VOPAGU-2260 file (C-alpha; in pm, 1 decimal, decimal comma):
REM VOPAGU-2260
SITE   aa  ch    i         X         Y         Z
SITE  MET   A    0    4197,7    -496,5     488,8
SITE  SER   A    1    4279,0    -644,5     148,8
SITE  TYR   A    2    4640,0    -747,7     101,4
SITE  ARG   A    3    4632,8    -657,2    -267,3
SITE  ASP   A    4    4920,1    -446,3    -392,7
SITE  LEU   A    5    4839,4     -83,0    -314,0
SITE  ARG   A    6    4971,6      13,3    -656,4
SITE  VAL   A    7    4697,2    -180,9    -826,3
SITE  GLU   A    8    4502,0      36,4   -1063,8
SITE  ARG   A    9    4169,5     -88,5   -1179,5
SITE  LEU   A   10    3972,4      -3,9   -1487,5
SITE  ALA   A   11    3621,9    -143,4   -1462,1
SITE  VAL   A   12    3338,7    -130,1   -1707,9
SITE  LEU   A   13    3009,9    -259,2   -1570,6
SITE  THR   A   14    2700,9    -332,2   -1773,6
SITE  ALA   A   15    2385,0    -488,5   -1643,7
SITE  LEU   A   16    2071,7    -617,3   -1811,3
SITE  ALA   A   17    1777,6    -697,2   -1586,7
SITE  LEU   A   18    1467,6    -882,0   -1698,4
SITE  GLN   A   19    1197,3    -883,3   -1437,2
SITE  THR   A   20     846,6   -1020,5   -1418,8
SITE  ALA   A   21     598,6   -1006,4   -1134,6
SITE  SER   A   22     278,0   -1201,8   -1098,5
SITE  GLN   A   23      -9,5   -1198,7    -856,8
SITE  GLY   A   24     -65,0   -1557,5    -740,3
SITE  THR   A   25    -377,2   -1490,3    -534,4
SITE  ALA   A   26    -537,3   -1190,1    -374,4
SITE  GLN   A   27    -303,5   -1234,6     -78,3
SITE  SER   A   28      24,1   -1380,7    -218,1
SITE  THR   A   29     275,3   -1248,0    -471,5
SITE  SER   A   30     574,6   -1385,6    -660,0
SITE  ARG   A   31     861,8   -1219,9    -841,9
SITE  THR   A   32    1114,4   -1353,4   -1092,2
SITE  ALA   A   33    1419,0   -1163,9   -1217,2
SITE  ILE   A   34    1729,4   -1234,4   -1424,5
SITE  THR   A   35    2032,8   -1006,1   -1414,7
SITE  VAL   A   36    2326,6   -1031,2   -1654,5
SITE  ASP   A   37    2645,6    -862,0   -1536,9
SITE  ALA   A   38    2959,8    -815,5   -1750,3
SITE  THR   A   39    3278,8    -673,8   -1597,4
SITE  THR   A   40    3633,6    -606,2   -1714,2
SITE  GLU   A   41    3915,5    -513,8   -1479,0
SITE  ALA   A   42    4289,5    -452,4   -1509,7
SITE  ALA   A   43    4512,9    -523,5   -1208,1
SITE  SER   A   44    4887,4    -550,3   -1145,0
SITE  ASN   A   45    4849,1    -868,1    -934,6
SITE  PRO   A   46    4487,7    -993,7    -926,7
SITE  LEU   A   47    4558,0   -1329,4    -756,7
SITE  LEU   A   48    4850,8   -1232,1    -531,4
SITE  ARG   A   49    5124,8   -1419,5    -719,2
SITE  SER   A   50    5481,0   -1384,7    -596,2
SITE  GLY   A   51    5742,2   -1215,7    -812,3
SITE  LYS   A   52    5706,2    -943,5   -1072,6
SITE  ASP   A   53    5513,5    -891,8   -1396,5
SITE  ASN   A   54    5188,7   -1044,7   -1270,2
SITE  GLY   A   55    4948,9    -797,7   -1428,7
SITE  ALA   A   56    4649,9    -915,1   -1631,6
SITE  VAL   A   57    4313,7    -803,6   -1764,8
SITE  MET   A   58    4015,5    -992,6   -1627,5
SITE  ALA   A   59    3682,6   -1042,4   -1806,9
SITE  GLU   A   60    3387,3   -1179,5   -1612,9
SITE  LEU   A   61    3031,1   -1268,5   -1708,4
SITE  SER   A   62    2766,0   -1347,5   -1445,8
SITE  ILE   A   63    2406,0   -1461,5   -1485,8
SITE  MET   A   64    2192,0   -1417,2   -1173,4
SITE  PRO   A   65    1835,5   -1551,6   -1174,8
SITE  GLU   A   66    1625,0   -1502,6    -862,6
SITE  TYR   A   67    1278,2   -1596,6    -746,1
SITE  LYS   A   68    1081,0   -1464,6    -449,2
SITE  VAL   A   69     735,6   -1551,1    -321,6
SITE  THR   A   70     545,5   -1392,7     -32,0
SITE  ASP   A   71     228,3   -1545,1     110,0
SITE  GLU   A   72     -68,5   -1379,0     276,4
SITE  ARG   A   73      91,1   -1395,2     625,2
SITE  GLY   A   74     416,3   -1231,6     518,0
SITE  ASN   A   75     618,6   -1554,6     501,4
SITE  THR   A   76     878,9   -1543,1     223,6
SITE  LEU   A   77    1092,5   -1777,8      15,1
SITE  ASP   A   78    1392,9   -1640,8    -176,4
SITE  LEU   A   79    1592,8   -1847,8    -425,7
SITE  ASP   A   80    1906,5   -1688,1    -572,0
SITE  VAL   A   81    2152,4   -1838,4    -820,4
SITE  VAL   A   82    2479,2   -1686,1    -944,4
SITE  ALA   A   83    2675,2   -1846,9   -1231,0
SITE  THR   A   84    3005,5   -1678,3   -1320,0
SITE  VAL   A   85    3277,9   -1741,1   -1578,0
SITE  ARG   A   86    3602,4   -1547,8   -1524,6
SITE  SER   A   87    3895,0   -1537,2   -1768,4
SITE  TYR   A   88    4231,9   -1360,0   -1761,6
SITE  SER   A   89    4439,1   -1230,9   -2051,7
SITE  ARG   A   90    4753,5   -1408,5   -1925,6
SITE  LEU   A   91    4909,9   -1619,3   -1648,2
SITE  TYR   A   92    4588,0   -1729,5   -1476,8
SITE  PRO   A   93    4336,6   -2005,3   -1561,6
SITE  THR   A   94    3967,7   -1963,8   -1639,8
SITE  TYR   A   95    3741,9   -2008,1   -1337,3
SITE  VAL   A   96    3380,4   -2122,4   -1315,4
SITE  LEU   A   97    3232,5   -1983,8    -993,3
SITE  GLY   A   98    2888,0   -1930,9    -846,3
SITE  SER   A   99    2639,5   -1990,6    -568,5
SITE  VAL   A  100    2291,7   -2121,2    -489,1
SITE  THR   A  101    2110,6   -1976,9    -187,1
SITE  ALA   A  102    1765,5   -2040,2     -39,8
SITE  VAL   A  103    1623,3   -1820,3     236,8
SITE  ARG   A  104    1296,6   -1898,4     412,5
SITE  GLY   A  105    1144,8   -1624,2     624,5
SITE  PHE   A  106     844,8   -1659,6     849,6
SITE  ARG   A  107     637,0   -1411,4    1044,0
SITE  GLN   A  108     429,3   -1556,7    1325,3
SITE  SER   A  109     318,5   -1218,0    1457,6
SITE  GLU   A  110     443,7    -866,4    1519,6
SITE  ARG   A  111     649,3   -1007,4    1806,8
SITE  LEU   A  112     794,7   -1325,2    1654,5
SITE  SER   A  113     969,0   -1381,3    1321,8
SITE  GLY   A  114    1269,8   -1569,5    1189,3
SITE  THR   A  115    1473,8   -1687,9     892,4
SITE  ALA   A  116    1647,8   -2006,9     779,6
SITE  THR   A  117    1921,8   -2007,7     515,4
SITE  LEU   A  118    2092,2   -2284,7     317,7
SITE  GLY   A  119    2355,4   -2221,2      53,0
SITE  VAL   A  120    2638,3   -2362,0    -157,8
SITE  VAL   A  121    2916,7   -2131,0    -277,4
SITE  ARG   A  122    3209,7   -2190,2    -513,6
SITE  ASP   A  123    3455,1   -1898,6    -496,4
SITE  LEU   A  124    3815,2   -1785,2    -454,4
SITE  PRO   A  125    3934,7   -1689,0    -103,0
SITE  VAL   A  126    4099,8   -1379,2    -250,8
SITE  ASP   A  127    3754,9   -1245,1    -348,9
SITE  LEU   A  128    3629,0   -1223,8       9,4
SITE  PRO   A  129    3571,2    -870,7     148,0
SITE  THR   A  130    3828,2    -939,2     422,0
SITE  THR   A  131    4124,4   -1113,1     261,8
SITE  GLY   A  132    4274,1   -1343,5     526,2
SITE  ILE   A  133    4563,4   -1583,9     555,2
SITE  ASP   A  134    4387,8   -1847,0     339,6
SITE  ALA   A  135    4399,3   -1614,4      38,5
SITE  LEU   A  136    4766,7   -1536,9      99,4
SITE  VAL   A  137    4863,8   -1904,7     125,4
SITE  ALA   A  138    4662,3   -2033,6    -172,7
SITE  PRO   A  139    4512,0   -1740,8    -367,5
SITE  GLN   A  140    4428,0   -1950,7    -675,5
SITE  SER   A  141    4260,0   -2242,5    -497,0
SITE  ILE   A  142    3885,4   -2283,8    -546,0
SITE  ARG   A  143    3686,8   -2299,0    -224,3
SITE  THR   A  144    3352,5   -2481,3    -202,3
SITE  THR   A  145    3139,4   -2409,2     103,5
SITE  ILE   A  146    2810,4   -2549,2     227,3
SITE  ASN   A  147    2651,0   -2324,9     487,6
SITE  GLY   A  148    2332,8   -2310,7     688,8
SITE  ALA   A  149    2193,4   -2064,5     941,9
SITE  ALA   A  150    1876,7   -1996,3    1138,9
SITE  ASN   A  151    1759,7   -1722,5    1373,4
SITE  LEU   A  152    1453,5   -1609,9    1565,3
SITE  GLU   A  153    1362,2   -1252,1    1650,6
SITE  TRP   A  154    1140,6   -1211,5    1956,2
SITE  ARG   A  155    1003,9    -875,3    2069,3
SITE  PRO   A  156     850,8    -920,3    2416,9
SITE  ASP   A  157     768,4    -547,6    2421,3
SITE  SER   A  158     801,2    -244,1    2195,3
SITE  ARG   A  159    1157,2    -163,6    2311,4
SITE  THR   A  160    1321,6    -505,5    2353,4
SITE  THR   A  161    1453,6    -748,8    2092,0
SITE  ILE   A  162    1599,0   -1093,5    2169,5
SITE  THR   A  163    1759,9   -1284,1    1881,4
SITE  PRO   A  164    1905,5   -1635,5    1920,2
SITE  ALA   A  165    2097,2   -1757,6    1613,0
SITE  ILE   A  166    2294,5   -2061,9    1500,1
SITE  SER   A  167    2508,3   -2124,7    1191,2
SITE  ALA   A  168    2730,5   -2397,4    1045,7
SITE  LEU   A  169    2977,6   -2414,4     757,1
SITE  ARG   A  170    3185,0   -2677,2     579,9
SITE  ALA   A  171    3462,1   -2566,4     342,3
SITE  THR   A  172    3679,0   -2772,9     106,2
SITE  TYR   A  173    3957,3   -2657,7    -126,1
SITE  GLY   A  174    4047,1   -2778,7    -474,0
SITE  GLY   A  175    4386,1   -2801,0    -640,9
SITE  ASP   A  176    4731,9   -2852,8    -495,3
SITE  THR   A  177    4703,1   -2655,9    -171,9
SITE  VAL   A  178    4800,4   -2677,4     193,5
SITE  LEU   A  179    4450,7   -2564,1     292,3
SITE  ARG   A  180    4242,5   -2843,9     442,6
SITE  ALA   A  181    3873,7   -2920,6     479,8
SITE  THR   A  182    3727,3   -2721,0     767,4
SITE  ARG   A  183    3402,2   -2743,0     962,0
SITE  SER   A  184    3276,6   -2472,1    1195,1
SITE  GLY   A  185    2967,1   -2380,2    1391,1
SITE  GLN   A  186    2847,5   -2085,0    1594,4
SITE  ALA   A  187    2569,5   -2006,5    1842,5
SITE  GLN   A  188    2488,7   -1661,8    1978,5
SITE  LEU   A  189    2219,2   -1473,7    2166,4
SITE  ALA   A  190    2170,8   -1103,1    2099,2
SITE  TYR   A  191    1978,9    -875,8    2337,4
SITE  GLY   A  192    1891,0    -520,3    2235,5
SITE  ARG   A  193    1703,7    -244,5    2417,7
SITE  LEU   A  194    1578,3      79,8    2263,0
SITE  VAL   A  195    1686,5     352,1    2507,3
SITE  ALA   A  196    1614,1     657,8    2291,4
SITE  ALA   A  197    1430,6     737,8    1970,3
SITE  ARG   A  198    1733,5     646,7    1756,1
SITE  THR   A  199    1958,8     453,1    1995,7
SITE  THR   A  200    1966,1      83,2    2083,4
SITE  ILE   A  201    2217,1     -76,5    2320,7
SITE  GLY   A  202    2266,6    -445,4    2385,2
SITE  VAL   A  203    2486,7    -739,9    2469,5
SITE  GLN   A  204    2578,7   -1047,8    2266,6
SITE  PRO   A  205    2736,6   -1366,6    2408,0
SITE  LEU   A  206    2879,7   -1603,9    2146,0
SITE  PHE   A  207    3025,5   -1954,7    2124,5
SITE  ALA   A  208    3206,0   -2091,4    1818,0
SITE  ILE   A  209    3382,2   -2416,2    1734,3
SITE  SER   A  210    3614,6   -2502,5    1445,0
SITE  GLN   A  211    3775,5   -2826,0    1329,4
SITE  THR   A  212    4033,0   -2843,8    1048,6
SITE  ALA   A  213    4135,0   -3182,8     907,0
SITE  GLY   A  214    4439,4   -3313,4    1092,5
SITE  GLN   A  215    4412,2   -3049,7    1366,2
SITE  PRO   A  216    4253,9   -3051,6    1714,8
SITE  THR   A  217    3912,2   -2895,1    1766,3
SITE  LEU   A  218    3921,9   -2527,6    1863,9
SITE  GLU   A  219    3671,6   -2328,6    2070,1
SITE  ARG   A  220    3602,0   -1957,3    2096,4
SITE  TYR   A  221    3395,6   -1765,3    2352,8
SITE  ALA   A  222    3308,3   -1397,0    2319,1
SITE  LEU   A  223    3102,3   -1132,4    2496,8
SITE  VAL   A  224    3033,1    -809,6    2309,4
SITE  GLY   A  225    2847,0    -489,9    2392,3
SITE  THR   A  226    2659,5    -328,5    2103,6
SITE  VAL   A  227    2540,6      23,5    2021,0
SITE  GLU   A  228    2323,6     117,2    1722,7
SITE  HIS   A  229    2252,3     486,2    1666,2
SITE  GLY   A  230    2070,1     668,2    1389,3
SITE  LEU   A  231    2269,3     981,2    1306,1
SITE  SER   A  232    1994,1    1101,7    1073,2
SITE  SER   A  233    1707,4     963,6     868,9
SITE  VAL   A  234    1956,6     804,1     625,6
SITE  MET   A  235    2279,1     763,6     829,8
SITE  ARG   A  236    2329,5     481,6    1081,2
SITE  LEU   A  237    2623,7     395,1    1307,9
SITE  ASN   A  238    2687,4      50,7    1461,5
SITE  PHE   A  239    2960,9       0,0    1721,0
SITE  ASP   A  240    3056,0    -326,9    1895,2
SITE  LEU   A  241    3326,1    -377,8    2159,3
SITE  GLY   A  242    3408,9    -674,8    2379,2
SITE  ALA   A  243    3648,9    -960,2    2446,8
SITE  GLU   A  244    3702,5   -1313,8    2322,0
SITE  TYR   A  245    3862,7   -1610,4    2496,5
SITE  LEU   A  246    4039,1   -1895,1    2314,3
SITE  PRO   A  247    4101,5   -2193,6    2546,8
SITE  ALA   A  248    4430,3   -2382,2    2540,0
SITE  VAL   A  249    4456,6   -2653,8    2274,8
SITE  ARG   A  250    4617,9   -2987,9    2355,0
SITE  ASP   A  251    4787,3   -3212,8    2101,2
SITE  ALA   A  252    4644,1   -3559,3    2174,2
SITE  ARG   A  253    4946,4   -3730,9    2021,0
SITE  LEU   A  254    5205,1   -3543,1    2226,5
SITE  GLN   A  255    4986,3   -3485,8    2534,9
SITE  THR   A  256    5108,8   -3127,1    2547,2
SITE  ALA   A  257    4953,5   -2786,5    2492,2
SITE  SER   A  258    5007,0   -2689,6    2127,3
SITE  ARG   A  259    4852,3   -2346,8    2187,5
SITE  GLY   A  260    4808,7   -2163,8    2514,6
SITE  ALA   A  261    4489,2   -1995,0    2629,6
SITE  ALA   A  262    4451,0   -1634,0    2516,1
SITE  THR   A  263    4214,1   -1339,4    2559,4
SITE  TYR   A  264    4178,2   -1069,6    2294,1
SITE  VAL   A  265    3984,2    -749,9    2231,7
SITE  VAL   A  266    3718,7    -772,7    1959,2
SITE  GLY   A  267    3511,5    -501,2    1800,8
SITE  SER   A  268    3366,3    -347,2    1489,1
SITE  LEU   A  269    3255,5      -9,5    1358,2
SITE  ARG   A  270    3008,9      29,8    1072,8
SITE  LEU   A  271    2878,3     352,5     918,6
SITE  CYS   A  272    2601,7     322,9     659,0
SITE  ARG   A  273    2404,4     559,1     439,9
SITE  GLU   A  274    2074,1     403,7     336,4
SITE  THR   A  275    1846,7     562,2      77,0
SITE  LEU   A  276    1588,3     431,9    -167,4
SITE  ARG   A  277    1841,1     442,1    -452,0
SITE  LEU   A  278    2170,1     357,6    -281,4
SITE  ASP   A  279    2302,7     172,7      24,2
SITE  ALA   A  280    2669,0     241,0     105,6
SITE  CYS   A  281    2870,5     133,2     410,6
SITE  VAL   A  282    3223,1     161,1     548,0
SITE  ALA   A  283    3317,4     -99,5     809,0
SITE  GLY   A  284    3617,1    -198,8    1017,7
SITE  GLU   A  285    3649,5    -518,4    1222,5
SITE  LEU   A  286    3892,0    -671,0    1471,9
SITE  GLY   A  287    3852,8   -1031,5    1586,0
SITE  SER   A  288    3906,4   -1396,1    1494,5
SITE  GLN   A  289    3795,4   -1570,0    1177,6
SITE  VAL   A  290    3790,1   -1936,2    1077,0
SITE  SER   A  291    4096,4   -2042,7     876,6
SITE  ALA   A  292    4155,3   -2365,5     683,0
SITE  LEU   A  293    4523,6   -2344,3     771,0
SITE  ASP   A  294    4523,9   -2340,4    1150,9
SITE  GLY   A  295    4174,2   -2295,4    1294,1
SITE  PHE   A  296    4094,5   -1947,8    1428,6
SITE  GLN   A  297    4316,5   -1664,5    1306,7
SITE  ARG   A  298    4322,9   -1306,9    1431,9
SITE  ALA   A  299    4217,2   -1065,7    1159,8
SITE  ARG   A  300    4182,8    -691,6    1105,2
SITE  SER   A  301    3980,2    -558,8     815,5
SITE  LEU   A  302    3856,1    -236,1     661,2
SITE  HIS   A  303    3613,0    -260,4     372,6
SITE  THR   A  304    3321,5     -95,8     194,6
């Protein structure tokens, strides 16, 4: 859950201008280009979690978001998305230039085999993340630059079974005078799902993750989670995960002692979504460990929409 002051009152005015063109490349392939301009103003009592009193300010933000998508005759896709944002405050805080570049390649070999590969660069503030963690509390005004990549395959050996191996990697660095350090992390998981009723799928998901923060020993994380996905109606869907994670003991190579003992924790999540042609809305809660640039894996609880 966000650590923002609960007394924060926001006044937001959102305007959007979308320019979209679509072209037919051949009889079998299509491409689409769009540009969205988004202007937002917001008033908050403490937008960047400063200590002390009288930290209120009005924020003005302008974002330009071009995107390009092409689909070939076999259903393979390529998505390119760019976000360029300038954010200014009426007082106390500097002007930030933020944004991202993301490329997603999707392929479809057949009805039974498909996959995606993603590569992206993001420049943001930790305090803007949906689940505000310890990094945002320690250095809320530091700019974070991340390079991330991910790939997954989805295999359907029969009409009721789905097997999805996935890998991902991330490198994060922080600008400014901050105690946060460069961090690298990676994750591998294998998800198995089985349709047991018309609207219900159950499964299991083993996971392995590794994290290394500059000046700190390498950390490992193992997890095993059971999953349930149930359609409450034609537009309402519920996802529930519950399991356990194990963090092995960490040894300090310089002192030859254990700097952190082994630990086992409960992990889980609950997500309720309403999906229609005009609007997708979700409420989600999570309990588990997330990568931190301060001290490796940190336990985190979150509730967000």
